[in-house]
Legacy VTK file of the C-alpha trace (Angstrom):
# vtk DataFile Version 3.0
C-alpha trace
ASCII
DATASET POLYDATA
POINTS 425 float
31.530 10.988 12.812
32.719 13.903 10.639
36.265 12.548 10.801
34.995 9.134 9.743
33.216 10.688 6.750
36.419 12.516 5.779
38.367 9.275 6.055
35.792 7.435 3.936
36.181 9.953 1.121
40.001 9.702 1.314
39.905 6.000 0.441
39.572 5.644 -3.357
37.498 2.439 -3.464
35.161 3.504 -0.652
34.801 6.990 -2.157
33.896 5.391 -5.480
31.196 3.272 -3.819
29.680 6.275 -2.024
29.669 8.352 -5.227
28.073 5.466 -7.140
25.326 5.278 -4.509
24.647 9.030 -4.537
24.585 9.207 -8.362
22.159 6.288 -8.704
19.895 7.703 -5.971
19.956 11.002 -7.886
18.801 9.158 -11.023
15.935 7.696 -9.009
14.852 11.102 -7.705
15.101 12.545 -11.230
12.870 9.795 -12.612
10.200 10.575 -10.013
9.485 13.802 -11.919
9.114 12.092 -15.346
5.349 11.660 -15.947
3.943 8.392 -17.255
2.408 8.789 -20.736
-1.362 9.101 -20.835
-4.198 11.646 -20.961
-3.921 12.490 -17.263
-5.924 15.286 -15.653
-3.954 16.658 -12.681
-7.049 17.907 -10.832
-8.958 14.643 -11.209
-5.869 12.655 -10.233
-5.422 14.674 -7.013
-9.098 14.196 -6.078
-8.979 10.470 -6.798
-5.792 9.809 -4.859
-7.063 11.815 -1.872
-4.991 13.289 0.912
-3.064 10.198 1.948
-5.695 8.616 4.208
-6.150 5.618 1.919
-4.178 2.866 0.268
-2.871 5.279 -2.358
-1.297 7.361 0.410
0.683 4.360 1.683
1.773 3.451 -1.850
2.777 7.061 -2.518
4.882 7.040 0.669
6.740 3.927 -0.498
7.167 5.498 -3.955
8.629 8.735 -2.590
5.809 10.932 -3.966
5.988 9.375 -7.476
2.384 8.120 -7.410
1.032 11.580 -6.615
2.837 12.852 -9.721
1.881 9.691 -11.680
5.440 9.281 -12.877
7.075 6.275 -14.521
8.293 5.250 -11.029
4.772 5.363 -9.537
4.940 1.696 -8.457
8.472 2.139 -7.067
9.950 -1.155 -5.807
6.635 -2.415 -4.374
6.368 -5.326 -6.888
9.916 -6.396 -6.037
9.214 -6.315 -2.293
5.972 -8.270 -2.760
7.730 -10.834 -4.950
10.522 -11.216 -2.365
8.024 -11.814 0.453
6.069 -14.355 -1.619
9.221 -16.281 -2.562
10.419 -16.152 1.052
7.139 -17.630 2.292
7.139 -20.276 -0.466
10.705 -21.238 0.463
9.450 -22.281 3.900
6.742 -24.600 2.562
8.242 -25.977 -0.695
11.051 -28.519 -0.081
12.698 -27.859 -3.476
13.136 -24.165 -2.659
14.399 -25.036 0.828
17.046 -27.268 -0.743
18.066 -24.489 -3.157
18.515 -22.080 -0.262
20.842 -24.541 1.479
22.987 -25.051 -1.632
24.838 -21.792 -1.099
25.537 -19.130 -3.681
24.216 -21.034 -6.701
20.901 -21.842 -5.011
20.431 -18.259 -3.838
21.191 -17.056 -7.371
18.357 -19.207 -8.760
15.973 -17.989 -6.043
16.936 -14.378 -6.856
16.083 -15.098 -10.490
12.631 -16.326 -9.422
12.187 -13.069 -7.484
13.014 -11.078 -10.640
10.543 -13.051 -12.753
7.910 -12.550 -10.076
8.666 -8.817 -10.072
7.926 -8.564 -13.795
4.640 -10.462 -13.456
3.517 -8.463 -10.426
4.545 -5.205 -12.133
2.271 -5.977 -15.070
-0.621 -6.882 -12.748
-0.137 -3.847 -10.503
0.378 -1.559 -13.511
-2.920 -2.769 -14.967
-4.614 -2.167 -11.604
-3.247 1.388 -11.537
-4.272 2.097 -15.130
-7.852 0.835 -14.772
-8.281 1.970 -11.164
-7.253 5.537 -12.018
-9.057 5.813 -15.340
-11.346 8.394 -13.713
-8.330 10.732 -13.706
-7.905 10.430 -17.500
-9.620 12.327 -20.313
-11.128 9.976 -22.924
-8.560 7.175 -22.606
-8.157 4.679 -25.453
-7.029 1.044 -25.375
-3.573 2.110 -26.545
-3.337 4.557 -23.633
-3.895 1.713 -21.170
-1.281 -0.465 -22.885
1.222 2.389 -22.908
0.637 3.192 -19.229
1.031 -0.466 -18.173
4.223 -0.843 -20.219
5.680 2.399 -18.827
4.917 1.565 -15.191
6.258 -1.980 -15.609
9.448 -0.701 -17.226
9.883 1.862 -14.433
9.497 -0.748 -11.690
11.889 -3.208 -13.392
14.401 -0.392 -13.931
14.288 0.452 -10.207
14.819 -3.236 -9.388
17.941 -3.186 -11.564
19.021 0.139 -10.047
18.715 -1.290 -6.532
20.787 -4.334 -7.447
23.494 -2.133 -8.982
23.613 -0.055 -5.770
23.960 -3.235 -3.689
26.724 -4.518 -5.970
28.766 -1.381 -6.650
27.632 0.995 -3.912
27.140 1.010 -0.136
24.134 -0.528 1.610
21.079 -2.434 0.416
19.973 -0.832 -2.851
16.236 -1.526 -2.572
16.119 -0.211 0.999
18.084 2.900 0.020
15.612 3.682 -2.783
12.734 3.619 -0.286
14.840 5.605 2.205
15.584 8.286 -0.420
11.885 8.629 -1.218
10.936 9.037 2.444
13.699 11.526 3.199
12.732 13.552 0.102
9.311 14.117 1.693
10.776 15.364 4.977
11.365 18.893 3.641
7.754 19.512 2.472
6.513 18.026 5.744
8.827 20.291 7.776
7.680 23.333 5.777
4.041 22.446 6.505
4.764 22.119 10.227
6.618 25.447 10.262
3.767 27.277 8.504
1.190 25.829 10.884
3.236 26.746 13.949
4.051 30.190 12.572
0.360 30.999 12.097
-0.253 30.526 15.841
1.849 33.426 17.058
5.493 33.814 18.034
5.281 32.620 21.623
3.231 29.480 21.005
5.221 28.777 17.845
8.588 28.959 19.597
7.459 26.739 22.495
5.867 24.242 20.123
8.997 24.078 17.986
11.161 23.388 21.057
8.822 20.665 22.345
8.376 19.184 18.876
12.165 19.069 18.338
12.838 17.415 21.705
10.060 14.903 21.086
11.360 14.092 17.593
14.880 13.448 18.922
13.487 11.267 21.727
11.379 9.248 19.269
14.310 8.645 16.922
16.556 7.701 19.871
13.894 5.276 21.125
13.500 3.708 17.689
17.280 3.262 17.413
17.447 1.750 20.919
14.696 -0.817 20.297
15.805 -1.567 16.721
19.290 -2.411 18.014
17.938 -4.232 21.082
18.432 -7.990 21.276
18.378 -10.835 23.808
21.681 -12.718 23.813
21.199 -16.433 24.501
24.514 -18.008 25.613
25.528 -21.058 23.546
28.325 -23.467 24.487
29.954 -25.729 21.889
31.532 -29.022 22.905
34.883 -30.113 21.511
34.908 -32.799 18.805
37.622 -35.096 17.473
37.704 -35.261 13.667
40.539 -37.557 12.650
43.530 -36.446 14.661
42.392 -32.884 15.129
40.257 -31.310 17.825
37.476 -28.994 16.587
34.871 -26.870 18.305
34.794 -25.722 21.867
34.326 -22.222 23.179
31.210 -20.191 23.788
29.168 -17.681 21.824
25.634 -16.334 21.906
22.467 -16.491 19.824
21.058 -12.983 19.204
17.253 -12.704 19.308
16.109 -9.262 18.204
13.357 -7.445 20.074
11.904 -6.196 16.794
12.344 -9.413 14.830
9.560 -8.596 12.341
10.849 -5.148 11.368
8.379 -2.850 9.629
6.435 -5.625 7.856
3.545 -5.823 10.422
2.825 -2.082 10.073
2.796 -2.328 6.267
0.469 -5.349 6.328
-1.910 -3.747 8.844
-1.991 -0.425 6.956
-2.607 -2.145 3.623
-5.585 -4.116 4.918
-7.246 -1.227 6.792
-6.775 1.278 3.956
-8.772 -0.830 1.508
-11.994 0.471 3.102
-11.393 4.225 2.606
-9.952 3.493 -0.847
-13.088 1.649 -1.958
-15.234 4.389 -0.415
-13.640 6.911 -2.746
-15.188 5.139 -5.738
-18.763 5.463 -4.420
-21.104 8.485 -4.544
-21.351 10.840 -1.583
-24.793 9.586 -0.484
-24.252 5.858 -0.090
-24.792 3.578 2.930
-21.960 1.223 1.957
-19.620 4.200 1.638
-20.583 5.449 5.109
-19.829 2.021 6.600
-16.427 1.908 4.907
-15.601 5.398 6.169
-15.972 4.170 9.751
-12.506 2.690 9.260
-10.900 5.855 7.895
-7.523 6.773 9.507
-8.017 8.551 12.820
-11.350 6.954 13.732
-11.601 4.829 16.877
-12.488 1.704 14.870
-9.401 2.211 12.696
-7.039 2.750 15.660
-8.309 -0.302 17.578
-8.086 -2.604 14.547
-4.738 -1.078 13.581
-3.209 -1.925 16.962
-4.785 -5.416 16.926
-3.533 -6.227 13.420
-0.015 -5.038 14.266
0.061 -7.407 17.256
-1.191 -10.338 15.162
1.144 -9.742 12.227
4.148 -9.192 14.523
3.732 -12.641 16.070
2.876 -14.219 12.705
5.860 -12.816 10.811
8.229 -13.531 13.710
7.056 -17.158 13.717
7.643 -17.317 9.953
11.167 -15.875 10.050
12.442 -17.605 13.225
11.873 -21.336 13.705
12.963 -22.472 17.225
12.853 -26.167 16.247
15.156 -25.632 13.268
17.553 -23.476 15.298
17.611 -26.111 18.043
18.336 -28.906 15.536
21.178 -26.917 13.972
22.725 -26.246 17.377
22.491 -29.948 18.279
24.003 -30.981 14.934
27.134 -28.905 15.533
27.478 -29.843 19.183
26.018 -26.654 20.634
23.809 -26.339 23.690
22.424 -23.663 26.010
23.885 -23.988 29.533
21.293 -25.512 31.848
19.004 -26.574 28.962
19.031 -30.054 27.436
19.552 -30.184 23.642
16.636 -31.033 21.369
13.024 -30.404 22.338
13.754 -28.609 25.676
16.001 -26.141 23.818
13.285 -25.497 21.211
10.704 -24.906 23.960
13.078 -22.539 25.778
13.763 -20.530 22.607
10.046 -20.381 21.829
9.289 -19.097 25.347
11.958 -16.397 25.118
10.829 -15.446 21.613
7.209 -15.082 22.755
8.202 -12.724 25.585
10.493 -10.427 23.601
8.024 -10.372 20.691
5.463 -8.886 23.083
7.851 -5.984 23.718
8.453 -5.666 19.971
4.716 -5.643 19.221
4.097 -2.940 21.844
6.944 -0.891 20.378
5.574 -1.156 16.819
2.069 -0.257 18.015
3.198 2.865 19.893
5.392 4.069 17.016
2.662 3.510 14.418
0.051 5.383 16.496
2.341 8.365 17.223
0.836 10.716 14.582
-2.652 10.130 16.005
-1.502 10.398 19.637
0.269 13.692 18.924
-2.923 15.024 17.356
-4.602 14.847 20.776
-1.978 17.148 22.363
-3.154 20.804 22.135
0.244 22.106 20.966
0.319 19.738 17.986
-3.380 19.722 17.096
-3.839 20.491 13.411
-0.131 20.184 12.562
0.323 18.213 9.309
2.553 15.402 10.595
2.540 13.238 7.472
5.414 10.891 8.334
4.285 8.111 10.640
5.702 4.974 12.202
6.412 3.226 8.904
8.554 6.120 7.684
10.488 6.432 10.943
11.242 2.713 11.192
12.348 2.412 7.558
14.476 5.563 7.655
16.185 4.694 10.948
16.683 1.022 10.021
18.226 1.778 6.625
20.424 4.545 8.076
21.786 2.224 10.786
22.417 -0.584 8.294
24.242 1.750 5.885
26.357 3.229 8.697
27.332 -0.284 9.808
28.429 -1.196 6.293
30.537 1.963 5.979
31.988 1.269 9.432
32.864 -2.293 8.390
34.686 -0.939 5.339
36.636 1.485 7.537
37.472 -1.084 10.217
38.862 -3.446 7.572
41.414 -0.715 6.903
41.979 -0.134 10.658
40.148 3.191 10.773
37.668 4.218 13.441
34.054 3.953 12.245
30.826 5.739 13.102
29.819 3.433 15.945
31.973 2.961 19.042
LINES 1 426
425 0 1 2 3 4 5 6 7 8 9 10 11 12 13 14 15 16 17 18 19 20 21 22 23 24 25 26 27 28 29 30 31 32 33 34 35 36 37 38 39 40 41 42 43 44 45 46 47 48 49 50 51 52 53 54 55 56 57 58 59 60 61 62 63 64 65 66 67 68 69 70 71 72 73 74 75 76 77 78 79 80 81 82 83 84 85 86 87 88 89 90 91 92 93 94 95 96 97 98 99 100 101 102 103 104 105 106 107 108 109 110 111 112 113 114 115 116 117 118 119 120 121 122 123 124 125 126 127 128 129 130 131 132 133 134 135 136 137 138 139 140 141 142 143 144 145 146 147 148 149 150 151 152 153 154 155 156 157 158 159 160 161 162 163 164 165 166 167 168 169 170 171 172 173 174 175 176 177 178 179 180 181 182 183 184 185 186 187 188 189 190 191 192 193 194 195 196 197 198 199 200 201 202 203 204 205 206 207 208 209 210 211 212 213 214 215 216 217 218 219 220 221 222 223 224 225 226 227 228 229 230 231 232 233 234 235 236 237 238 239 240 241 242 243 244 245 246 247 248 249 250 251 252 253 254 255 256 257 258 259 260 261 262 263 264 265 266 267 268 269 270 271 272 273 274 275 276 277 278 279 280 281 282 283 284 285 286 287 288 289 290 291 292 293 294 295 296 297 298 299 300 301 302 303 304 305 306 307 308 309 310 311 312 313 314 315 316 317 318 319 320 321 322 323 324 325 326 327 328 329 330 331 332 333 334 335 336 337 338 339 340 341 342 343 344 345 346 347 348 349 350 351 352 353 354 355 356 357 358 359 360 361 362 363 364 365 366 367 368 369 370 371 372 373 374 375 376 377 378 379 380 381 382 383 384 385 386 387 388 389 390 391 392 393 394 395 396 397 398 399 400 401 402 403 404 405 406 407 408 409 410 411 412 413 414 415 416 417 418 419 420 421 422 423 424
């Protein structure tokens, strides 16, 4: 791997792409420390945002700590991601958008423009929600303060959208994913320092043993996430030969890859967002309040929260997999180009077979997402790790590992095009 990195930096065009990516990510991390204008009170803001066990904690994770500092990048790329998901879902139900998607580059360019417009609108709405929702952390705010905050947060989110697109165009990897990845990795050092301090306060012997076990467990978790993320079921597909004019086309065999974790990290984000509304709303009520006590039943770590969390992840995994993979459409496309699965008749039987396989491997994917997302709470039960501030959960691990693998594959593809050995063998 070190030799591959050396080789990558020896190639002028690839070195330029890597440097572009690192410089733009550095600009993002610099902007995280630029505060949004407004009469903010740091103490009130910290009390209002809480310790991460609410919706603000999830948003701060996606923003790389920018929300906790109330910087101009506090919303990060969340509006862009939301806009992309909305447009993706609308594309599946609106025939005009479906037709645009099938038109190739021009249609995708128009859809991307819709995503950008949606990002601006959602940035304004979310910026207004931040400004009015966090007004308790401001000292005597005026109407102009609210306007200035909304404009600053909107500009920051749109700037990050542009930054991500520039990284995708001139750098290496998916720009939006790399921005989220950089924010998560930037929080690894404070988290590691907190773990070290907690372990160090327990004595040398216990600390050393805990560090060894914690390190082995961390490596095993990352290896497991990589294994399942890369896991796929290969469905063999045979293509019949066709005569077009005087030429013979088609023939041969290939396979249809069906990923074990088809839904990615989306089910965890959806489940966390829904369940964290309760503790977030509870923070706006007085201490002695029945409604607040009911909402706090669903605070992170409680049994009600863990049960609903696992249930929602299962539901959203199947839902999002059904949205992103349509067995009937895949079957029709295979039949159109003369493809078939050996032993399965084309058409409806093929669609039923793909749906049956998809249902089975999605069960494994849902179990995997559930275990990974509950890891911080499961580790808290183990005596060695009880009380250790493990702030990075399943969402962080899946995003970090997924983006790292994707970026490594893109660098490897660039190297292999020049007949060099890549990272992966």
